[in-house]
SEKE-681748 format. One record per residue: residue in one letter; chain; x, y, z of N, C-alpha, C in turn. Coordinates in nm, 2 decimals, m for minus. Each point is the difference from the previous one (the first is absolute). Example, Ala and Ser with C-alpha at 12.3 -4.5 7.8 and 13.67 -1.06 7.14 Angstrom:
BEGIN
a;A;1.32;m0.57;0.78;m0.09;0.12;0.00;0.09;0.12;0.00
s;A;m0.04;0.11;m0.07;0.09;0.11;0.00;m0.08;0.11;0.08
This chain:
BEGIN
m;A;10.29;10.34;9.71;m0.09;0.08;0.09;m0.13;0.03;m0.07
r;A;m0.11;m0.03;0.07;m0.13;0.02;m0.07;m0.03;0.15;m0.02
h;A;m0.09;0.03;m0.10;m0.04;0.13;m0.03;m0.06;0.07;0.12
k;A;m0.08;m0.07;0.07;m0.07;0.06;0.12;0.10;0.06;0.10
l;A;0.11;m0.08;0.03;0.10;0.05;0.09;0.08;0.12;m0.06
a;A;0.03;m0.01;m0.13;0.07;0.11;m0.06;m0.08;0.13;0.00
i;A;m0.13;m0.01;m0.02;m0.09;0.12;0.00;m0.01;0.06;0.14
w;A;0.00;m0.09;0.10;m0.01;0.05;0.14;0.13;0.08;0.04
i;A;0.11;m0.06;m0.05;0.13;0.06;0.04;0.01;0.14;m0.07
a;A;m0.04;0.01;m0.13;0.00;0.13;m0.07;m0.09;0.10;0.07
a;A;m0.12;m0.05;0.05;m0.09;0.09;0.07;0.05;0.05;0.13
s;A;0.07;m0.09;0.07;0.06;0.04;0.13;0.11;0.11;m0.02
l;A;0.08;m0.02;m0.10;0.10;0.10;m0.03;m0.06;0.14;m0.03
l;A;m0.12;0.00;m0.06;m0.06;0.13;m0.03;m0.09;0.05;0.11
g;A;0.00;m0.08;0.11;m0.08;0.04;0.12;m0.15;m0.03;m0.01
g;A;m0.03;m0.09;m0.10;m0.14;m0.03;m0.02;m0.05;m0.13;0.05
a;A;0.09;m0.08;0.07;m0.04;m0.13;0.04;m0.08;0.00;0.13
p;A;m0.11;m0.08;0.01;m0.09;0.01;0.11;0.07;m0.06;0.13
g;A;m0.04;0.05;0.11;0.05;m0.05;0.13;0.13;0.07;0.04
l;A;0.03;m0.01;0.13;0.12;0.07;0.06;0.11;m0.09;0.03
s;A;m0.02;m0.13;m0.01;0.10;m0.10;0.04;0.10;m0.03;m0.11
g;A;m0.03;0.04;m0.12;0.09;m0.04;m0.12;m0.01;m0.14;m0.04
e;A;m0.10;m0.08;0.05;m0.01;m0.14;m0.04;m0.12;m0.02;m0.09
l;A;0.01;m0.11;m0.08;m0.11;m0.03;m0.09;m0.12;m0.04;0.09
p;A;m0.13;0.02;m0.05;m0.11;m0.04;0.07;0.00;m0.15;0.03
e;A;m0.04;m0.04;0.11;0.00;m0.14;0.04;m0.11;m0.08;m0.07
s;A;0.03;m0.12;m0.04;m0.10;m0.09;m0.06;m0.11;m0.03;0.10
p;A;m0.13;m0.01;m0.05;m0.10;m0.03;0.10;0.02;m0.14;0.06
s;A;m0.06;m0.02;0.12;0.03;m0.13;0.07;m0.04;m0.12;m0.07
w;A;m0.11;0.01;m0.08;m0.04;m0.12;m0.07;0.09;m0.04;m0.12
a;A;0.08;0.10;m0.04;0.09;m0.03;m0.12;0.14;m0.04;0.04
k;A;0.04;0.02;0.13;0.14;m0.02;0.04;0.05;m0.14;m0.03
a;A;m0.09;m0.10;0.02;0.05;m0.14;m0.02;m0.02;m0.05;m0.14
l;A;m0.05;0.08;m0.09;m0.02;m0.05;m0.14;0.14;0.00;m0.07
k;A;0.03;m0.11;m0.07;0.12;0.00;m0.08;m0.03;m0.08;m0.13
l;A;0.09;0.03;m0.10;0.00;m0.08;m0.12;0.08;m0.13;0.03
v;A;m0.07;m0.11;m0.02;0.06;m0.13;0.03;0.03;m0.07;m0.13
s;A;0.12;m0.04;m0.03;0.03;m0.06;m0.13;0.08;m0.13;0.03
y;A;m0.03;m0.10;m0.09;0.08;m0.12;0.01;0.00;m0.07;m0.13
g;A;0.09;m0.10;m0.02;0.01;m0.07;m0.13;0.09;0.08;m0.09
g;A;0.00;m0.03;m0.13;0.08;0.06;m0.10;0.14;m0.05;m0.01
p;A;0.08;0.06;m0.08;m0.03;0.11;m0.09;m0.08;m0.04;m0.12
v;A;m0.08;0.10;m0.06;m0.07;m0.03;m0.12;0.09;0.04;m0.12
k;A;m0.05;m0.01;m0.12;0.08;0.02;m0.12;0.05;0.15;m0.01
g;A;m0.09;0.09;0.04;0.03;0.15;m0.01;0.02;0.06;0.13
d;A;0.06;0.12;0.01;0.00;0.07;0.12;m0.14;0.05;0.03
v;A;m0.03;0.00;0.13;m0.14;0.04;0.05;0.01;0.13;0.07
e;A;m0.07;0.10;m0.05;m0.02;0.13;0.06;m0.13;0.01;0.07
v;A;0.00;0.04;0.13;m0.12;0.00;0.08;m0.03;0.15;0.04
s;A;m0.13;0.04;m0.02;m0.04;0.13;0.05;m0.13;m0.01;0.07
l;A;m0.02;0.09;0.09;m0.12;0.01;0.08;m0.06;0.14;0.00
n;A;m0.13;0.00;m0.05;m0.07;0.13;m0.01;0.09;0.10;m0.09
g;A;0.06;m0.05;m0.10;0.07;0.08;m0.09;0.14;0.04;0.04
q;A;0.05;m0.05;0.12;0.13;0.03;0.05;0.09;m0.12;0.00
f;A;0.12;0.01;m0.05;0.10;m0.11;m0.01;0.02;m0.05;0.14
v;A;0.00;m0.14;0.01;0.03;m0.07;0.12;0.14;m0.07;0.00
t;A;0.02;m0.08;m0.10;0.12;m0.08;m0.02;0.01;m0.06;m0.13
q;A;0.12;m0.06;m0.03;0.02;m0.08;m0.13;0.07;m0.12;0.04
f;A;m0.06;m0.12;m0.04;0.07;m0.13;0.02;0.07;m0.04;m0.12
q;A;0.13;m0.02;0.01;0.08;m0.05;m0.11;0.03;m0.15;0.01
e;A;0.03;m0.04;0.12;0.02;m0.14;0.02;m0.11;m0.05;0.10
e;A;0.04;m0.08;0.10;m0.10;m0.05;0.10;m0.03;0.12;0.09
p;A;m0.13;0.02;0.03;m0.05;0.12;0.07;0.04;0.00;0.15
s;A;0.01;0.12;0.06;0.01;0.01;0.14;m0.14;m0.03;0.05
m;A;m0.01;m0.06;0.12;m0.13;m0.05;0.04;m0.10;0.11;0.04
f;A;0.05;0.10;0.08;m0.08;0.10;0.05;0.04;0.14;m0.05
t;A;m0.09;0.08;m0.05;0.03;0.14;m0.04;m0.10;0.09;0.07
e;A;0.06;0.11;0.05;m0.09;0.10;0.07;m0.09;0.08;m0.10
i;A;m0.12;0.01;0.03;m0.10;0.08;m0.08;m0.09;0.08;0.07
a;A;0.01;0.01;0.14;m0.10;0.06;0.08;m0.02;0.15;m0.04
d;A;0.10;0.07;m0.04;m0.01;0.14;m0.04;m0.08;0.02;m0.13
l;A;m0.02;m0.11;m0.08;m0.07;0.01;m0.13;m0.14;m0.05;0.01
v;A;m0.04;m0.07;0.10;m0.13;m0.05;0.01;m0.10;0.11;0.04
r;A;m0.12;0.00;m0.06;m0.09;0.10;0.04;m0.13;m0.07;0.04
p;A;m0.08;0.07;0.09;m0.13;m0.06;0.03;m0.10;m0.01;m0.12
g;A;m0.06;m0.12;m0.01;m0.09;m0.02;m0.11;0.06;m0.08;m0.11
l;A;m0.02;0.03;m0.13;0.04;m0.07;m0.11;0.15;0.03;m0.03
n;A;0.08;m0.11;m0.02;0.14;0.01;m0.04;0.03;m0.08;m0.12
e;A;0.11;0.03;m0.07;0.03;m0.08;m0.12;0.15;m0.04;0.00
l;A;0.02;m0.13;m0.01;0.13;m0.06;m0.01;0.03;m0.03;m0.15
m;A;0.11;0.04;m0.05;0.03;m0.01;m0.14;0.13;m0.07;m0.02
v;A;0.01;m0.09;m0.10;0.13;m0.06;m0.04;0.02;0.02;m0.15
a;A;0.12;0.03;m0.04;0.04;0.01;m0.14;0.14;m0.07;m0.01
f;A;0.04;m0.02;m0.13;0.11;m0.08;m0.02;0.11;0.07;m0.09
k;A;0.12;m0.03;0.03;0.11;0.05;m0.08;0.10;m0.11;m0.05
t;A;0.06;0.01;m0.11;0.09;m0.10;m0.05;0.13;0.00;0.09
p;A;0.04;m0.12;0.06;0.12;0.00;0.08;0.13;0.02;m0.08
e;A;0.11;0.03;0.07;0.12;0.02;m0.07;0.05;m0.13;m0.07
a;A;m0.02;m0.11;0.07;0.04;m0.13;m0.06;m0.12;m0.10;0.01
p;A;m0.02;m0.09;m0.10;m0.11;m0.10;0.01;0.02;m0.09;0.12
r;A;m0.11;m0.04;0.06;0.01;m0.09;0.12;m0.03;m0.14;m0.04
t;A;0.09;m0.09;0.05;m0.01;m0.14;m0.03;m0.10;m0.07;0.09
r;A;m0.02;0.05;0.12;m0.09;m0.06;0.10;m0.10;0.10;0.04
t;A;m0.13;m0.04;m0.02;m0.11;0.09;0.04;m0.11;m0.08;0.07
e;A;m0.07;0.07;0.08;m0.12;m0.06;0.07;m0.10;0.11;0.03
r;A;m0.12;m0.04;0.03;m0.10;0.10;0.02;0.03;0.08;0.13
m;A;m0.05;0.12;0.00;0.01;0.09;0.12;m0.13;0.04;0.05
t;A;m0.02;0.02;0.13;m0.12;0.05;0.05;0.02;0.13;0.08
l;A;m0.08;0.10;m0.02;0.00;0.12;0.07;m0.13;0.02;0.08
e;A;0.01;0.04;0.12;m0.12;0.02;0.09;0.01;0.12;0.08
i;A;m0.11;0.06;0.04;0.00;0.10;0.10;m0.06;m0.06;0.13
r;A;0.08;0.00;0.10;m0.04;m0.08;0.12;0.04;0.08;0.13
n;A;m0.07;m0.03;0.11;0.04;0.04;0.13;0.12;m0.08;0.05
v;A;0.10;0.06;0.05;0.12;m0.07;0.04;0.04;0.04;0.14
e;A;0.01;m0.10;0.09;0.04;0.02;0.14;0.15;m0.02;0.01
t;A;0.07;0.10;0.06;0.15;m0.01;0.00;0.04;0.01;0.15
s;A;0.08;m0.10;0.04;0.06;0.00;0.13;0.16;0.00;m0.02
e;A;0.07;m0.01;0.11;0.15;0.00;0.00;0.05;m0.11;m0.08
s;A;m0.07;m0.12;0.00;0.06;m0.12;m0.06;m0.06;m0.03;m0.14
r;A;m0.12;0.05;m0.03;m0.05;m0.04;m0.13;m0.12;0.09;m0.04
s;A;m0.04;m0.01;m0.12;m0.12;0.06;m0.06;m0.09;m0.11;m0.05
r;A;m0.13;0.02;0.02;m0.10;m0.10;m0.05;m0.13;0.07;m0.04
t;A;m0.06;m0.06;m0.11;m0.12;0.06;m0.05;m0.12;m0.04;0.09
v;A;m0.10;0.09;0.00;m0.12;m0.03;0.09;m0.12;0.02;m0.09
g;A;m0.10;m0.09;0.01;m0.12;0.01;m0.07;0.02;m0.03;m0.15
r;A;m0.10;0.03;m0.08;0.00;m0.02;m0.14;0.06;0.12;m0.08
a;A;0.04;m0.03;m0.12;0.05;0.11;m0.08;m0.11;0.10;m0.04
l;A;0.03;0.13;0.00;m0.10;0.09;m0.06;m0.01;m0.01;m0.15
v;A;0.11;m0.04;m0.06;0.00;m0.01;m0.15;0.12;m0.09;m0.03
e;A;m0.02;m0.08;m0.11;0.11;m0.09;m0.04;0.02;0.01;m0.15
i;A;0.12;0.00;m0.05;0.03;0.00;m0.14;0.10;m0.12;m0.02
v;A;m0.04;m0.10;m0.08;0.09;m0.11;m0.04;0.06;0.02;m0.13
i;A;0.13;0.01;m0.01;0.07;0.03;m0.13;0.06;m0.13;m0.05
p;A;m0.04;m0.04;m0.12;0.05;m0.13;m0.06;0.15;0.02;m0.03
e;A;0.07;m0.11;0.00;0.15;0.00;m0.02;0.04;0.06;m0.14
d;A;m0.09;m0.01;m0.10;0.04;0.06;m0.13;m0.04;0.14;m0.02
a;A;m0.05;0.07;0.11;m0.04;0.14;m0.01;0.12;0.09;m0.03
g;A;m0.02;0.09;m0.10;0.11;0.08;m0.04;0.03;0.00;m0.15
d;A;m0.06;m0.11;m0.06;0.01;m0.01;m0.15;m0.07;0.12;m0.07
d;A;m0.11;0.04;0.06;m0.07;0.12;m0.06;0.02;0.12;0.09
p;A;0.09;0.09;m0.05;0.03;0.12;0.08;m0.12;0.09;0.02
s;A;m0.11;m0.02;m0.08;m0.12;0.09;0.02;m0.09;m0.05;0.10
c;A;0.03;m0.12;0.06;m0.09;m0.06;0.10;0.01;0.08;0.13
q;A;m0.11;0.04;0.04;m0.01;0.07;0.14;m0.12;m0.06;0.06
h;A;0.01;m0.03;0.13;m0.11;m0.06;0.07;m0.03;0.08;0.13
r;A;m0.13;0.03;0.02;m0.03;0.07;0.12;m0.11;m0.08;0.08
a;A;0.01;0.02;0.13;m0.10;m0.07;0.09;m0.03;0.10;0.11
r;A;m0.13;0.02;0.03;m0.04;0.10;0.10;m0.03;m0.07;0.13
f;A;0.01;0.07;0.11;m0.04;m0.05;0.13;m0.05;0.11;0.09
w;A;m0.07;m0.03;0.10;m0.06;0.10;0.09;0.08;m0.01;0.13
a;A;0.04;0.12;0.05;0.08;0.01;0.12;m0.07;0.10;0.10
g;A;0.03;m0.02;0.12;m0.05;0.09;0.10;m0.05;m0.07;0.12
p;A;m0.06;0.07;0.10;m0.06;m0.06;0.12;m0.10;m0.10;m0.05
p;A;m0.02;m0.11;0.08;m0.10;m0.10;m0.04;m0.14;0.06;0.00
a;A;m0.08;m0.05;m0.10;m0.14;0.05;m0.01;m0.08;m0.04;0.12
q;A;m0.09;0.09;0.04;m0.09;m0.03;0.11;m0.14;m0.03;m0.05
a;A;m0.06;m0.11;0.05;m0.13;m0.04;m0.05;m0.10;0.11;0.04
e;A;m0.10;0.03;m0.09;m0.10;0.10;0.03;m0.14;m0.07;0.00
g;A;m0.09;0.07;0.06;m0.14;m0.05;0.00;m0.02;m0.12;0.10
e;A;m0.11;m0.07;m0.03;m0.03;m0.12;0.09;0.10;m0.11;m0.02
p;A;0.03;m0.07;0.11;0.09;m0.12;m0.01;m0.06;m0.10;m0.09
l;A;0.09;m0.07;m0.08;m0.04;m0.11;m0.09;0.00;m0.13;0.07
k;A;m0.09;m0.09;m0.04;0.00;m0.13;0.05;0.11;m0.09;m0.06
s;A;0.04;0.04;m0.13;0.09;m0.08;m0.07;0.13;0.07;m0.02
h;A;0.11;m0.07;m0.02;0.13;0.05;m0.04;0.02;m0.02;m0.15
y;A;0.06;0.11;m0.06;0.01;m0.01;m0.15;0.15;0.00;m0.04
w;A;0.03;m0.08;m0.10;0.14;m0.01;m0.05;0.00;0.01;m0.15
l;A;0.12;0.04;m0.05;0.03;0.00;m0.14;0.09;m0.12;m0.02
f;A;m0.04;m0.10;m0.09;0.08;m0.11;m0.04;0.06;0.02;m0.14
v;A;0.14;m0.01;m0.01;0.06;0.01;m0.13;0.07;m0.13;m0.02
t;A;m0.04;m0.07;m0.10;0.05;m0.14;m0.03;0.02;m0.02;m0.15
g;A;0.10;m0.08;m0.03;0.03;m0.03;m0.14;0.13;0.03;m0.05
p;A;0.04;m0.04;m0.13;0.13;0.02;m0.05;0.02;0.14;m0.05
p;A;0.13;0.04;m0.03;0.03;0.13;m0.06;m0.08;0.02;m0.13
a;A;m0.05;0.13;m0.02;m0.07;0.03;m0.12;0.06;0.12;m0.07
r;A;m0.04;0.03;m0.12;0.05;0.12;m0.07;m0.08;0.13;0.03
s;A;m0.08;m0.01;0.11;m0.08;0.11;0.05;0.03;0.03;0.15
q;A;0.01;0.13;0.03;0.02;0.04;0.14;m0.14;0.05;0.04
v;A;m0.05;m0.05;0.11;m0.14;0.03;0.05;0.01;0.07;0.13
a;A;m0.07;0.11;0.01;m0.02;0.07;0.13;m0.14;m0.02;0.05
v;A;m0.02;m0.01;0.13;m0.13;m0.02;0.06;m0.03;0.11;0.09
f;A;m0.11;0.07;m0.02;m0.04;0.11;0.09;m0.13;m0.04;0.07
v;A;0.00;0.02;0.13;m0.13;m0.03;0.08;m0.04;0.14;0.05
n;A;m0.12;0.04;m0.04;m0.05;0.13;0.05;0.10;0.11;m0.02
d;A;0.06;0.00;m0.12;0.10;0.10;m0.05;0.14;0.00;0.07
r;A;0.02;m0.11;0.07;0.13;m0.01;0.07;0.08;m0.12;m0.07
l;A;0.12;0.03;m0.04;0.08;m0.11;m0.06;0.03;m0.11;0.10
v;A;m0.03;m0.12;m0.03;0.03;m0.11;0.09;0.13;m0.07;m0.03
y;A;0.01;m0.04;m0.13;0.12;m0.07;m0.05;0.01;0.01;m0.15
e;A;0.13;m0.01;m0.05;0.02;0.00;m0.14;0.10;m0.10;m0.04
a;A;m0.03;m0.09;m0.09;0.09;m0.11;m0.03;m0.02;m0.06;m0.14
s;A;0.10;m0.08;m0.05;m0.02;m0.07;m0.13;0.02;m0.15;0.02
s;A;0.01;m0.04;0.13;0.00;m0.15;0.03;m0.06;m0.02;0.13
g;A;m0.03;m0.12;0.04;m0.08;m0.02;0.12;0.05;m0.10;0.10
n;A;0.00;0.05;0.12;0.03;m0.09;0.12;m0.01;0.09;0.12
e;A;m0.12;0.07;0.01;m0.01;0.11;0.11;m0.14;0.00;0.05
f;A;m0.01;0.02;0.13;m0.13;0.01;0.07;0.00;0.13;0.08
v;A;m0.09;0.09;m0.02;0.01;0.13;0.06;m0.14;0.03;0.07
e;A;0.01;0.02;0.13;m0.13;0.03;0.07;m0.04;0.15;m0.03
i;A;m0.12;0.02;m0.03;m0.06;0.13;m0.04;m0.12;0.04;0.08
t;A;m0.02;m0.07;0.12;m0.12;0.03;0.08;m0.01;0.14;0.03
s;A;0.11;0.07;0.04;m0.01;0.14;0.04;m0.05;0.09;m0.11
l;A;0.01;m0.04;m0.13;m0.05;0.08;m0.11;m0.14;m0.03;m0.04
v;A;m0.06;m0.11;0.05;m0.13;m0.04;m0.04;m0.10;0.06;0.10
k;A;m0.11;0.05;m0.05;m0.11;0.05;0.09;m0.12;m0.08;m0.02
k;A;m0.09;0.01;0.10;m0.13;m0.07;0.00;m0.08;0.06;m0.11
g;A;m0.06;m0.08;m0.09;m0.08;0.04;m0.11;0.08;0.00;m0.13
k;A;m0.02;0.10;m0.09;0.06;0.00;m0.13;0.15;0.04;0.00
n;A;0.08;m0.08;m0.07;0.14;0.02;m0.02;0.04;m0.01;m0.15
s;A;0.10;0.07;m0.04;0.05;m0.01;m0.13;0.14;m0.06;m0.01
v;A;0.02;m0.08;m0.11;0.13;m0.05;m0.03;0.03;0.03;m0.14
v;A;0.12;0.05;m0.03;0.05;0.04;m0.13;0.13;m0.08;m0.03
f;A;m0.01;m0.07;m0.12;0.12;m0.07;m0.04;0.06;0.07;m0.12
e;A;0.12;0.05;0.01;0.07;0.07;m0.11;0.11;m0.09;m0.06
s;A;m0.01;m0.03;m0.13;0.10;m0.09;m0.06;0.07;0.08;m0.11
r;A;0.14;m0.02;m0.01;0.08;0.06;m0.10;0.11;m0.09;m0.04
p;A;0.06;0.01;m0.12;0.11;m0.09;m0.04;0.12;0.02;0.09
t;A;0.08;m0.11;0.01;0.13;0.01;0.06;0.11;m0.07;m0.08
c;A;0.12;0.05;0.00;0.11;m0.06;m0.08;0.08;m0.10;0.09
l;A;m0.04;m0.02;0.12;0.07;m0.09;0.09;m0.08;m0.13;0.02
v;A;0.03;m0.11;m0.06;m0.08;m0.12;0.02;0.10;m0.12;0.03
p;A;0.02;m0.03;0.13;0.09;m0.11;0.03;m0.05;m0.13;m0.05
k;A;0.09;m0.09;m0.03;m0.04;m0.14;m0.05;m0.06;m0.07;0.11
s;A;m0.10;m0.08;m0.03;m0.07;m0.08;0.10;m0.07;m0.12;m0.06
g;A;0.00;m0.11;0.08;m0.07;m0.12;m0.05;m0.13;m0.02;0.07
r;A;m0.05;0.10;0.07;m0.12;0.00;0.08;m0.12;0.00;m0.10
p;A;m0.10;m0.08;0.01;m0.11;0.00;m0.09;m0.11;0.10;0.05
g;A;m0.11;0.02;m0.08;m0.11;0.07;0.04;0.00;0.15;m0.03
l;A;m0.09;0.07;0.06;m0.02;0.14;m0.03;0.05;0.08;0.12
l;A;0.04;0.13;m0.03;0.04;0.09;0.11;m0.14;0.06;0.05
r;A;m0.03;m0.02;0.12;m0.13;0.03;0.06;0.01;0.10;0.12
f;A;m0.09;0.10;0.00;m0.01;0.09;0.11;m0.14;m0.01;0.05
s;A;m0.02;m0.03;0.13;m0.13;m0.03;0.06;m0.01;0.07;0.13
v;A;m0.12;0.07;0.02;m0.03;0.06;0.12;m0.11;m0.08;0.07
a;A;0.02;m0.05;0.12;m0.09;m0.10;0.06;0.00;0.01;0.15
p;A;m0.11;m0.04;0.07;0.01;m0.02;0.14;0.09;m0.12;0.03
a;A;0.07;0.01;0.11;0.10;m0.11;0.03;0.03;0.00;0.15
e;A;0.06;m0.10;0.05;0.04;m0.01;0.13;0.14;m0.07;0.01
v;A;0.07;0.02;0.10;0.13;m0.06;0.02;m0.01;m0.13;0.09
e;A;0.05;m0.11;m0.06;0.00;m0.12;0.08;0.14;m0.06;0.00
a;A;0.07;m0.01;0.11;0.13;m0.05;0.01;0.09;0.06;m0.10
e;A;0.00;0.13;m0.01;0.09;0.08;m0.08;m0.03;m0.02;m0.15
t;A;m0.12;m0.05;m0.03;m0.05;m0.02;m0.14;m0.12;0.09;m0.02
v;A;m0.01;0.08;m0.10;m0.11;0.08;m0.03;m0.10;m0.08;m0.09
k;A;m0.12;m0.01;0.04;m0.10;m0.08;m0.08;m0.12;0.08;m0.02
m;A;m0.05;0.00;m0.13;m0.13;0.07;m0.03;m0.11;m0.07;0.07
t;A;m0.09;0.08;0.06;m0.12;m0.06;0.06;m0.12;0.01;m0.09
s;A;0.01;0.06;m0.11;m0.11;0.00;m0.10;0.06;0.03;m0.14
p;A;m0.07;m0.01;m0.11;0.06;0.03;m0.13;0.04;0.15;m0.01
p;A;0.09;0.03;m0.09;0.05;0.14;m0.01;m0.11;0.09;m0.03
d;A;0.00;0.12;0.06;m0.09;0.11;m0.03;0.04;0.08;m0.13
a;A;0.12;0.00;m0.03;0.05;0.07;m0.12;0.13;m0.08;m0.05
e;A;0.01;m0.02;m0.13;0.11;m0.08;m0.05;0.04;0.06;m0.14
f;A;0.13;m0.02;m0.03;0.06;0.04;m0.13;0.11;m0.10;m0.04
e;A;m0.01;m0.05;m0.12;0.09;m0.10;m0.05;0.08;0.05;m0.12
v;A;0.13;m0.05;m0.01;0.09;0.03;m0.11;0.05;m0.13;m0.05
d;A;0.00;m0.01;m0.13;0.06;m0.12;m0.07;0.15;0.03;m0.02
p;A;0.09;m0.07;0.06;0.14;0.02;m0.02;0.05;m0.01;m0.14
k;A;m0.07;m0.08;m0.08;0.04;m0.02;m0.14;m0.04;0.11;m0.09
r;A;m0.08;0.09;0.04;m0.05;0.11;m0.08;0.09;0.12;0.01
k;A;0.00;0.08;m0.10;0.07;0.13;0.01;m0.06;0.09;0.10
g;A;0.08;0.08;0.07;m0.06;0.09;0.10;m0.08;0.11;m0.06
e;A;m0.10;0.04;0.07;m0.09;0.11;m0.06;m0.03;0.10;0.11
t;A;m0.04;0.12;m0.04;m0.05;0.10;0.09;m0.15;m0.01;0.02
l;A;m0.04;m0.02;0.13;m0.14;m0.03;0.02;m0.03;0.04;0.14
t;A;m0.12;0.06;0.02;m0.06;0.03;0.13;m0.13;m0.07;0.02
v;A;m0.01;m0.07;0.11;m0.13;m0.08;0.03;m0.04;0.05;0.14
r;A;m0.13;0.03;0.01;m0.06;0.04;0.13;m0.10;m0.10;0.05
r;A;0.01;m0.03;0.12;m0.09;m0.09;0.07;m0.06;0.06;0.13
v;A;m0.12;m0.05;0.04;m0.06;0.05;0.12;m0.04;m0.12;0.09
f;A;0.02;0.01;0.13;m0.04;m0.11;0.09;m0.05;0.06;0.13
r;A;m0.07;m0.07;0.07;m0.06;0.04;0.13;0.08;m0.06;0.11
g;A;0.04;0.09;0.10;0.07;m0.05;0.12;m0.09;m0.03;0.11
y;A;0.03;m0.10;0.08;m0.09;m0.05;0.11;0.08;m0.01;0.12
């Protein structure tokens, strides 16, 4: 039982719990469908998952696919953390594991994910050799952002492309976290965060201990650019307005880079 529930029960016994119904506060409507989605594995070590400092679950073998987290998600910036423990017995078969925070639609017959992941952590099959390894990834949750000011002529996207690197990179547009990752295969529309005129982009890089094996060549690249969707494919309509590159062969480093671009 999580600490949050235990604290509430203690408060209710003392007569200090809020509300008259004796029930926990209901999760906000935008958070109800959010779940921890996990697949793959098992990896070499046991995987402990926490969200905003609260324990969620521990995977010892193959993970359960959906885990409830709606009561732990908060509006704004959230932090998903994984840590590793030595298993009771060594594992002879291992494979990479993926953890995501996603919207999940549930019906009587099945559950399915909807839209893109808010955040993704890819755990290599050999994770767990280093018990000091902890990996965190942040994501933004809450009602969708509403565009402000004059309408834009262009649509803006963040492109994340390239192989896994030893750096985790967070991208902020006008002080709002857009996406954080250490590998690339994602396209995120950010039009609602871009305003006409001056805009700021901040790239925050820090080392990560989770680096899946990959034969993909090239650099890990984060690009903010005008784009349009053609036949379910996102294509840049002009060169990137702001860009940040990471060499996967280099050791991860802590770095903050600021860029400015004009929205049209």
